[in-house]
C-alpha positions as CSV (number, residue, x, y, z in Angstrom):
1,M,110.5,66.9,88.8
2,A,110.8,67.6,92.5
3,K,108.7,70.3,94.1
4,G,110.6,73.6,94.2
5,S,113.2,72.6,91.5
6,V,113.6,74.7,88.4
7,L,113.1,73.3,84.9
8,R,116.2,73.9,82.8
9,V,116.7,73.6,79.1
10,A,118.2,70.1,78.3
11,E,117.4,69.1,82.0
12,L,120.8,70.2,83.3
13,P,121.4,69.2,87.0
14,V,120.1,71.7,89.4
15,T,121.8,72.5,92.7
16,A,119.9,73.1,95.9
17,A,120.8,76.8,95.8
18,E,119.4,77.2,92.3
19,S,116.2,75.3,93.1
20,V,115.1,77.9,95.7
21,V,112.4,80.1,94.2
22,A,112.1,83.4,96.0
23,E,108.6,83.9,97.3
24,P,107.0,87.2,96.4
25,L,107.4,90.0,99.0
26,R,104.0,90.9,100.3
27,L,103.6,93.6,102.9
28,D,100.7,94.1,105.4
29,I,101.2,97.6,106.6
30,G,99.6,98.5,109.9
31,C,98.8,94.9,110.4
32,G,98.0,95.1,114.1
33,K,97.4,91.7,115.6
34,T,96.6,90.1,112.3
35,K,99.0,87.4,111.2
36,M,98.5,86.3,107.6
37,D,100.7,83.5,106.2
38,G,102.9,84.6,103.4
39,W,102.7,88.3,104.4
40,E,105.3,90.4,106.2
41,G,103.5,92.4,108.9
42,I,104.6,96.0,109.7
43,D,103.3,98.0,112.6
44,A,104.7,100.7,114.9
45,I,103.4,98.7,117.9
46,D,104.9,95.3,118.6
47,F,102.2,92.7,118.2
48,G,104.7,89.9,117.3
49,Q,104.7,90.7,113.6
50,K,108.0,90.6,111.6
51,H,108.7,94.4,111.5
52,V,108.2,96.9,114.3
53,H,108.5,100.1,112.3
54,D,106.9,103.5,112.1
55,I,105.6,103.6,108.5
56,R,105.8,107.4,108.5
57,K,109.5,106.7,108.0
58,R,111.0,105.2,104.9
59,L,111.1,101.4,104.6
60,P,114.9,101.2,104.6
61,W,115.1,97.4,104.3
62,V,112.8,97.3,101.2
63,A,114.5,97.7,97.8
64,D,113.0,99.8,95.0
65,G,110.6,97.8,92.9
66,S,110.7,94.6,95.1
67,V,107.2,94.3,96.5
68,S,104.7,92.1,94.8
69,E,101.6,93.0,96.8
70,V,100.5,95.3,99.7
71,R,97.5,95.4,101.9
72,S,96.7,98.0,104.5
73,S,93.4,97.8,106.4
74,H,92.3,100.6,108.7
75,F,95.7,102.3,108.9
76,V,95.9,105.1,106.4
77,E,93.2,107.2,108.2
78,H,95.6,107.5,111.2
79,L,98.1,109.4,109.0
80,T,97.9,113.2,108.6
81,G,97.4,114.5,105.0
82,T,101.2,115.2,104.6
83,E,102.0,111.7,106.0
84,R,99.6,110.1,103.5
85,I,101.4,111.8,100.6
86,A,104.7,110.3,101.8
87,F,103.1,106.9,102.4
88,F,101.7,106.6,98.8
89,N,105.0,107.9,97.3
90,E,106.9,105.3,99.4
91,L,104.5,102.5,98.3
92,H,105.2,103.5,94.7
93,R,108.9,103.3,95.3
94,V,108.9,99.8,96.8
95,M,106.2,98.2,94.5
96,K,107.0,96.3,91.3
97,V,105.4,97.6,88.1
98,G,102.0,95.9,87.9
99,A,101.9,95.1,91.7
100,T,98.7,95.9,93.6
101,A,98.0,97.5,96.9
102,Q,94.6,97.1,98.6
103,I,93.9,100.0,100.9
104,V,90.9,99.8,103.2
105,T,89.7,102.9,105.2
106,P,86.5,104.1,106.7
107,N,84.5,105.9,104.0
108,W,84.1,109.7,104.7
109,S,80.3,109.5,104.9
110,H,80.1,106.8,107.6
111,A,80.2,107.6,111.4
112,C,83.1,105.1,111.8
113,A,85.3,107.6,110.0
114,Y,84.7,110.1,112.8
115,G,84.3,107.7,115.8
116,D,88.0,107.0,116.5
117,P,89.7,110.2,117.9
118,T,93.0,108.9,116.5
119,H,91.7,109.3,112.9
120,Q,93.2,112.3,111.1
121,W,91.5,114.9,109.0
122,P,90.4,114.8,106.3
123,P,88.5,111.5,106.2
124,M,89.2,109.3,103.1
125,S,86.9,109.6,100.1
126,Q,86.7,108.0,96.7
127,W,88.4,111.0,95.3
128,Y,91.8,110.4,96.9
129,P,93.0,107.8,94.4
130,L,92.6,110.3,91.6
131,Y,95.5,112.3,93.1
132,L,97.7,109.1,92.9
133,N,97.4,109.0,89.1
134,K,100.0,111.2,87.4
135,A,98.0,111.9,84.2
136,W,95.0,113.1,86.3
137,R,97.2,115.0,88.6
138,D,99.1,116.8,85.8
139,V,95.8,118.3,84.5
140,N,93.8,118.7,87.7
141,A,96.2,119.1,90.6
142,P,99.7,120.0,89.4
143,H,100.4,121.5,92.9
144,A,100.1,118.2,94.7
145,P,103.5,116.9,95.8
146,Y,103.0,113.2,94.8
147,T,105.6,111.4,92.8
148,C,103.6,108.1,92.5
149,D,101.6,106.9,89.5
150,F,98.8,104.4,90.2
151,D,95.7,103.2,88.4
152,H,92.9,102.4,90.8
153,V,89.6,100.6,91.3
154,V,87.2,101.8,94.0
155,A,84.9,99.5,95.9
156,G,83.3,99.5,99.3
157,S,81.5,97.6,101.9
158,W,78.0,98.3,103.1
159,D,76.7,99.1,106.5
160,Q,74.8,96.2,108.0
161,A,71.6,98.1,107.9
162,I,71.5,98.0,104.1
163,E,73.6,94.9,103.4
164,G,70.5,92.9,102.3
165,R,69.0,95.5,100.1
166,N,68.9,95.4,96.3
167,A,71.7,97.0,94.2
168,E,69.5,100.0,93.1
169,H,68.7,100.9,96.7
170,K,72.4,100.5,97.7
171,Q,73.5,102.8,94.9
172,F,70.9,105.4,95.9
173,A,71.9,105.1,99.6
174,M,75.6,105.4,98.7
175,N,75.1,108.7,96.9
176,S,72.4,110.1,99.2
177,Y,72.8,108.9,102.8
178,T,75.4,108.9,105.4
179,N,76.2,105.6,107.1
180,A,75.5,103.5,104.0
181,W,78.9,102.9,102.6
182,R,81.0,101.8,105.6
183,D,84.5,101.0,104.2
184,L,86.3,102.4,101.2
185,I,88.3,99.7,99.5
186,V,90.8,101.0,96.9
187,T,93.0,98.7,94.8
188,L,96.0,100.5,93.4
189,T,98.1,99.2,90.6
190,K,101.6,100.6,90.0
191,K,102.1,102.0,86.5
192,A,105.5,101.9,84.8
């Protein structure tokens, strides 16, 4: 069977139009100069990516439930609190059920969260994904104007000063010291 063709019951002939398999739509929001194969870059500044668009506005060309994967690295911290709410609600609108979004921001307890004067308040903490989960929000923050519903996994990257230390030391440092946990890496999964 030729690459890209579709297997049909009883091996019916396949036309060229039928054999095209749509690639998953994968968005890199706030991509900057990064060019990743297979990803559609979106940034408000023209770095040569596919879409020059201010993400604070709706993604008008993206249909509901059409995005398979999202990544956004060191972008969300540049949005105000109100803009972040709209951003996560818009992600939920465009993502397929079960699709994932990896959001990387400076962790609130690291100096890099405060070093760039274009970062908005508040800095991002491991608490923010809780607000993106409807069940948690219904009990703990019914006032929050989110419409999204995501499950999440929180991870992080370590500051170079403690990168080589053992896991016990890293855990203690993460909970006790500033400048230990550099980046907050949150993976969101869209619920039904």
